[in-house]
N, C-alpha and C positions, 0 to 999 in steps of 0.2 A: 281659466280663470282665477283670479286674488279674489280672496274673501277679505272685505272690510270688516274688523272687528272695532265697536266702539269702546272707549275706555270704562272701566267701571266706577261706578262710584265713589269720589275719593273725598275723604274728609281729614282735615289738619287742625291740630288744637294747638292752641297757645295758652299760657298761663302767665299770670301777673300783668294783665293787660288792662290798663288805667279806663277809664271811661272816656276821659278825653281821647285817647287813642282811637278806641273804640268808634266813635263820632268821626273822627278824622278819617279812619277807613271807610265807612259807609259814605262818608262825603265824596270820597276818590271814586268810589264804584256807584254813586247815585243814577247813573244814565245806563246800567247794566244789569241785565237780568239775573245774571248769575256771577260769580258764585252767591251760596246763603250764608248768612252769618246769625249766628245764634250766641248770645254775651249772658254769663252767667255770675256774677259779684267775681271778674276779674279773669274768668275762664273763656276764651271766645274758639268757638266752633267754625271753620270755613268748609262748607260742603258744594262741592261741583258736582252735579247730578250726571248721571247716566243717559244714554238713549231709552233704555227701559223704563227710567224713572219719569222721565219728559212725557212717553208715551202713555204710561198710568195717570200721568198729571192730567193730560189733555184730555183724556176720555172721561176722568172724574169730573172736571170742569163742565163738559158739554153735558154729563148726566144729569147733574145738577141744574145746569141753566134750565134743560129744556124739561125736566119734572116741574120747577119753580114756574116755567111759564105755563105748562098745562094745569096745574094747580090754580092758576092765577095770582101766585104770588109775587109780589115785588121783591127784586133784590138788587144787589150789586157786588159784582165780583172785584175784589181788590187783590187777586193774585198774591205774590210773596211782598206786598207791602210791608214794611220795617215798622214794628211797633215796640215802643221801648218806655221805660220809665227811670230815669235818672234817679229819684228818689229810692227807688227799690234796686236799682243797681242791676237790671235785667232788660235784656231785647232779643226780640227774635224775629224772622222773616218766616213764614208759614211758605209751605210748597203751594196751600191754595187756602182763601179766604172768603167767606161772603158773609154781607151783612142782608139778613132776610127779614126777621120780626124787628129788627132796631133800623131798618133801613131809612126809615122818616129823620130820624135823630141825626143822621150824617149827609141827607140829602144836600147837594149842591157844595159840599166841602171838599176842597182839595189837600187839604191837611188835617190831620187827626191829632188831637192830644188826649193820651189814655187817662188824663188827669179828670177831663172832663166830657170826653166822648168815651160810647159805649164799646167794647171790644168786640171783634166780628163774633155774628153768630154761630158760626161754623169753621171750623179750621181742620184741614186734611192734609195728613202727614202721609209722604211716601218713603218708608225706611226699607228699602233694599238693602243694606248693611247697616247693623246697630250704630245709632247715634252715640256720639263718645258725651254729650251733653244729655241729662233728661229734661225733655223739655216739657213735661206734663206739670211739674211745681211751679213754672213760669206760666204756664198757659193758665193754671188753677189760679195764683197770684193775682193775675192780669183779669182774671174773671171770665173766660172763654168759655161760654157754657156748653159747647158740643164738639168734638173731636171725630174725625173719621182718622184710621190708622191702618195703612197696609203694611203688615209684617212679613215682608217677605211671600210670604204663599197664602196667605188670609185676610181679609178685613175685619176691622171690628170698629164698634160705635160705642165712643165713652162719653158719658153725660155728666157734668159739674156736680156734685151733691157734697155740699160743706166744703173742705178743705182739698178734696181731690175728686177723683175720677172713678165712675163705675161702669162696669161694662151693661149695654143695654142690646136688645134685640131689633129695637125700632128707633127710626130717628126723630128728635123731638123738632128741628129745624124744617123737616120735611115730611109731614105726618104721612104713615102708611108705607115709609119707605123703609125697608129690612136688612139687616146685613146681609141676607140670602140674595134678597133681589137685586144689591151694588154689587156684591161678588160675580151674579149672573150676567148681567149686563158687561160688566168691565171685561169679564171673561170673552163675552160674545163679538166685543167690539175689537178682539183682537183677528177674529178671522172674517167678520162680515162685511160688506161692503157699507159704506158709512150711510146711504141712503136707506137700505134696509135695516141697517142696526136702528136709525132715527125713528124709522116707522114703528118699530119694536117697543122703545122706549114710549113714544108719544101714546100706543095702544094702551102699555100697562097704565101711565099716568090718568087715562080719560076712563077706567075702568072703576065701578063703584066698588068700594071695600068696606 
């Protein structure tokens, strides 16, 4: 029996790309979930995720949604929505993003303008391979308060302080949720049946901490 291997995560970088070209490319891919685009002052990265990337992405999304629900936190999952600021000459599409603390400020909106609307409260980045463009200065300049990052083998939580990010043990967006808990549940999600995994996540979220 033949074994089907999924292609690895692929990244292409183009330099000297004008903002107008970047916007034209975004428009051409408007109705597609992949690839993901990151633009930083003339440099454009195009990333096509692997199967492993998407598995981790879905597990992280479900983890956030279930815990937020059990903590009675309203939230909005905007997935890999495009965020950009022409005046800053920067734009990005996260692997995942959530509005939690700021959800009331965007309720009912179908289009967001980061000049007047808040950035997502939580961005999640799955880096199976090293990105060619460092997104963290972009996140910081656009004011993203918290980022979870998967670095090939481990998860880290990064919280915005001043103009940069510092590593923290506990999430600010989802109080009580630590790096070790995130890592444990994502790893368990690889092997457990989905109903059992969901029961464990809900049980943890209901505990008094």
